[in-house]
C-alpha positions, -999 to +999 in steps of 0.1 A: -186-150+716-165-120+726-180-092+745-170-062+765-184-037+789-176+000+784-185+029+806-188+064+791-195+096+810-200+132+800-203+166+815-224+192+798-208+226+797-242+242+791-278+234+800-292+207+778-328+195+771-329+158+764-359+137+756-375+114+782-360+085+764-323+094+761-312+061+747-321+072+711-300+103+714-270+086+729-273+058+703-273+084+675-242+102+689-224+069+693-233+058+658-221+091+642-188+090+661-182+053+653-188+058+616-165+088+615-136+069+630-143+035+614-152+043+578-121+039+556-138+048+523-162+075+535-191+060+518-226+074+524-243+041+517-228+011+536-247-014+515-226-004+485-192-005+503-167-032+494-155-033+531-190-038+546-183-074+557-153-062+578-167-029+590-173-025+628-199+003+621-219-019+597-217-048+620-229-026+649-255-004+633-265-016+598-263-053+600-291-065+577-294-095+554-291-073+524-259-056+536-243-089+544-254-103+510-277-129+524-310-115+511-341-136+521-327-144+555-337-128+587-317-097+598-294-105+628-299-088+661-279-057+669-248-066+689-250-040+716-270-027+745-271+008+760-283+015+795-281+045+817-275+047+854-269+077+877-234+086+886-224+079+921 
């Protein structure tokens, strides 16, 4: 199994109000950005895309038994973990 560890940081140029659980917000931003750069056919529905089995966005965010064409099987786990830690 291949894996990697990536660190991202950001600086807000204006005050921002974030929810107590920021993971959902960061996951959403990451998902939108990944789909924007990874989607070759600009489909709205990944489950109808002919490239879904090779797509990093689908593999990361929309991996389900129906998307993979293995209906009736359990959906696989999402292959990423996000955590936050204060900058030093």
